[in-house]
C-alpha positions in Angstrom: -197.3 63.7 -197.6 -196.6 66.9 -199.5 -196.9 69.0 -196.3 -194.3 66.8 -194.6 -191.9 67.4 -197.5 -192.4 71.1 -197.2 -191.8 71.0 -193.5 -188.7 69.0 -194.1 -187.4 71.4 -196.7 -188.1 74.4 -194.4 -186.7 72.6 -191.4 -183.4 71.8 -193.3 -182.9 75.4 -194.2 -183.8 76.7 -190.8 -181.5 74.2 -189.0 -178.6 75.0 -191.3 -179.1 78.7 -190.7 -179.3 78.1 -186.9 -176.0 76.2 -187.0 -174.3 78.9 -189.0 -175.6 81.8 -186.9 -174.8 80.0 -183.6 -171.3 79.3 -184.9 -170.4 82.8 -186.0 -172.0 84.8 -183.1 -170.0 84.3 -180.0 -171.2 84.5 -176.4 -171.6 88.2 -175.5 -172.1 89.6 -172.1 -172.0 86.1 -170.7 -175.2 85.0 -172.4 -175.6 82.7 -175.5 -176.0 85.3 -178.2 -176.4 82.9 -181.0 -179.5 81.4 -179.5 -180.9 84.8 -178.8 -180.2 85.9 -182.3 -182.0 82.9 -184.0 -184.9 83.2 -181.6 -185.3 86.9 -182.5 -185.0 86.4 -186.2 -187.4 83.5 -186.1 -189.9 85.5 -184.1 -189.7 88.4 -186.6 -190.3 86.1 -189.5 -193.1 84.3 -187.7 -194.9 87.5 -186.8 -194.5 88.8 -190.4 -195.7 85.6 -192.1 -198.7 84.9 -189.8 -200.0 88.4 -189.8 -199.5 88.6 -193.5 -201.6 85.5 -193.9 -204.5 87.4 -192.2 -204.2 90.1 -194.8 -203.5 88.5 -198.1 -204.0 85.0 -199.6 -200.7 83.2 -199.0 -200.8 79.6 -200.1 -200.9 77.2 -197.1 -197.9 75.4 -198.5 -195.7 78.5 -198.0 -197.1 79.1 -194.6 -196.3 75.5 -193.5 -192.8 75.6 -195.1 -191.9 78.9 -193.5 -193.5 78.7 -190.0 -193.5 75.0 -189.1 -190.5 74.0 -191.1 -188.1 77.0 -191.3 -189.0 78.9 -188.1 -189.5 75.7 -186.1 -186.0 74.5 -186.9 -184.4 78.0 -186.7 -185.7 78.8 -183.2 -184.9 76.7 -180.3 -186.6 76.6 -176.9 -184.8 73.5 -175.8 -181.4 75.0 -176.3 -182.5 78.3 -174.7 -183.7 76.3 -171.7 -180.5 74.3 -171.4 -178.3 77.3 -171.7 -180.3 79.2 -169.1 -180.2 76.3 -166.7 -176.5 76.0 -167.3 -176.0 79.7 -166.4 -178.0 79.1 -163.2 -176.2 75.9 -162.4 -172.8 77.7 -162.7 -174.0 80.4 -160.3 -174.6 83.1 -162.9 -178.2 83.9 -161.8 -178.2 87.5 -163.1 -176.9 86.4 -166.5 -179.6 83.7 -166.5 -182.2 86.3 -165.7 -180.9 88.6 -168.5 -181.0 85.6 -170.9 -184.6 84.8 -170.1 -185.7 88.5 -170.2 -183.9 89.2 -173.5 -185.3 86.1 -175.2 -188.9 86.5 -174.0 -189.1 90.3 -174.3 -187.1 90.4 -177.5 -189.1 87.7 -179.2 -192.4 89.3 -178.2 -191.1 92.6 -179.6 -190.0 90.8 -182.9 -193.6 89.4 -183.3 -194.9 93.0 -182.9 -192.3 94.3 -185.4 -193.1 91.5 -187.9 -196.8 92.4 -187.6 -196.1 96.1 -188.1 -194.0 95.4 -191.2 -196.8 93.2 -192.6 -199.4 95.9 -191.9 -197.1 98.5 -193.5 -196.5 96.5 -196.6 -200.2 95.7 -197.0 -201.4 99.2 -196.1 -203.3 98.3 -192.9 -203.6 101.0 -190.3 -204.3 100.2 -186.6 
């Protein structure tokens, strides 16, 4: 039951932040920049936290709150999918491609950056 409460707290914070970011970042270059931004931020946080958990003893409660709760609510694959489909449906195939590429490549890059930050903080060399 405690884990569910932690997920709920993290989820509340992540959902509120997603709403705020999506509301203040307009569409840029014809793609939904707010969704891209929250997905990039969430991937960076996820990479940092999960790789940090491999290096130091982080309580499982914090891991659950941040990854499942906060990042789970902050990032949004369903919105990304809908927005990409809408671009395709409206005939903006190149913009849809850019949206997919930037989200996938950008989020993979943010996982890597999060890992590098974690390794740097905890003095791990590759």
